[in-house]
C-alpha positions as a printed Julia matrix, in Angstrom:
148×3 Matrix{Float64}:
   0.0    0.0     0.0
   1.22   3.49   -0.78
   2.54   5.7     1.98
   0.01   8.43    1.18
  -2.91   5.99    1.35
  -1.67   4.71    4.7
  -1.52   8.3     5.96
  -5.03   8.89    4.61
  -6.42   5.93    6.55
  -4.73   7.14    9.73
  -6.1   10.65    9.17
  -9.62   9.21    8.76
  -9.3    7.5    12.14
  -8.0   10.7    13.74
 -10.84  12.79   12.25
 -13.39  10.25   13.48
 -11.99  10.35   17.01
 -11.85  14.17   16.98
 -15.41  14.46   15.64
 -14.24  16.67   12.73
 -17.16  15.93   10.37
 -16.11  18.26    7.55
 -12.58  16.91    7.34
 -13.85  13.35    7.72
 -16.25  13.85    4.82
 -13.46  15.0     2.48
 -11.14  12.2     3.56
 -13.87   9.61    2.99
 -14.52  11.04   -0.49
 -10.82  10.64   -1.29
 -10.76   7.11    0.12
 -13.84   6.25   -1.93
 -12.23   7.64   -5.09
  -9.14   5.51   -4.48
 -11.19   2.36   -3.89
 -13.13   3.1    -7.07
  -9.88   3.47   -9.04
  -8.62   0.21   -7.55
 -11.75  -1.76   -8.46
 -12.91  -0.19  -11.72
  -9.54   0.63  -13.27
  -7.89  -2.47  -11.76
  -4.78  -0.55  -10.77
  -2.6   -0.96   -7.73
  -2.78   2.11   -5.52
   0.63   3.74   -5.62
   1.61   7.23   -4.56
   1.38   8.32   -8.22
  -2.23   7.09   -8.44
  -3.12   8.86   -5.17
  -1.53  12.12   -6.38
  -3.37  11.91   -9.71
  -6.68  11.33   -7.89
  -6.08  14.22   -5.49
  -5.16  16.54   -8.38
  -8.38  15.56  -10.16
 -10.47  16.23   -7.03
  -8.76  19.58   -6.41
  -9.43  20.62  -10.01
 -13.11  19.69   -9.66
 -13.41  21.7    -6.47
 -11.65  24.73   -7.95
 -14.1   24.67  -10.86
 -17.05  24.35   -8.47
 -15.7   27.12   -6.25
 -15.44  29.47   -9.24
 -18.98  28.69  -10.32
 -20.35  29.18   -6.81
 -18.61  32.57   -6.55
 -19.98  33.56   -9.95
 -23.44  32.46   -8.81
 -23.19  34.58   -5.65
 -23.07  31.57   -3.31
 -20.12  32.38   -1.03
 -21.22  29.79    1.56
 -20.82  26.92   -0.92
 -17.67  28.46   -2.4
 -16.11  28.6     1.07
 -17.0   24.93    1.62
 -15.26  23.99   -1.64
 -12.22  26.08   -0.65
 -12.03  24.26    2.7
 -12.16  20.91    0.89
  -9.32  22.06   -1.38
  -7.28  22.88    1.71
  -7.74  19.37    3.1
  -6.9   17.72   -0.24
  -3.79  19.87   -0.79
  -2.3   18.23    2.29
  -1.94  15.03    0.27
   0.0   16.6    -2.59
   3.78  17.1    -2.6
   5.18  20.53   -1.72
   4.14  22.93   -4.47
   6.86  24.54   -6.61
   7.51  28.26   -6.21
   7.34  30.86   -8.99
  11.13  30.86   -9.48
  11.29  27.05   -9.7
   8.43  26.96  -12.22
  10.06  29.67  -14.35
  13.38  27.8   -14.31
  11.67  24.54  -15.33
   9.87  26.27  -18.19
  13.14  27.79  -19.43
  14.82  24.39  -19.21
  11.93  22.7   -21.03
  12.03  25.23  -23.87
  15.79  24.82  -24.17
  15.67  20.99  -24.08
  12.84  20.68  -26.62
  14.09  23.44  -28.91
  10.64  25.05  -28.86
  10.43  28.17  -31.01
   6.78  29.14  -30.93
   3.28  28.34  -29.81
   3.07  25.35  -32.15
   5.76  23.62  -30.04
   3.75  23.92  -26.83
   2.85  20.21  -26.88
   6.53  19.24  -26.84
   7.21  21.52  -23.88
   4.18  20.24  -21.95
   5.16  16.61  -22.63
   8.67  17.3   -21.33
   7.61  19.2   -18.23
   4.54  17.22  -17.09
   6.35  14.23  -15.55
   8.75  16.57  -13.75
   6.05  18.6   -12.01
   3.41  15.9   -11.37
   1.51  16.99   -8.29
   3.85  19.9    -7.63
   2.23  22.56   -9.81
  -1.15  23.39  -11.3
  -0.98  22.26  -14.92
  -3.55  24.85  -16.04
  -1.48  27.7   -14.63
   1.69  26.12  -16.02
   0.13  25.86  -19.46
  -0.74  29.57  -19.4
   2.81  30.51  -18.39
   4.3   28.37  -21.17
   1.91  29.84  -23.74
   2.88  33.36  -22.64
   6.59  32.6   -22.81
   6.36  30.96  -26.25
   4.38  33.94  -27.53
């Protein structure tokens, strides 16, 4: 079993004992997602699978949060933001602006990208190096800006 999944199970027990219903709810959703991936996709749960699942759930909640804010529902938006906070605890340390900029420069240099049409090459090079450490949507925008 992956180290992150083991930590998740321990955190579920801790949240149950503490009576933290909101945190427990998010942790159970994550656990359910992992069990679903294990059964439906027939994959062994590794740290990479856990990180991919957490990234997917964070992206869903960010989208929902934006829609709730646009719909003037700050109560629901705040709930989504709190869930994002819990889920982010299961991702690796996020890269800083300087580290992201350096990786983008290195990717452009390594792939020989010259313009926007080479963006796919840059993304393919950089994606495995930042898995779980940076928001791919934001990264994509930065690459597009740099390539012009």
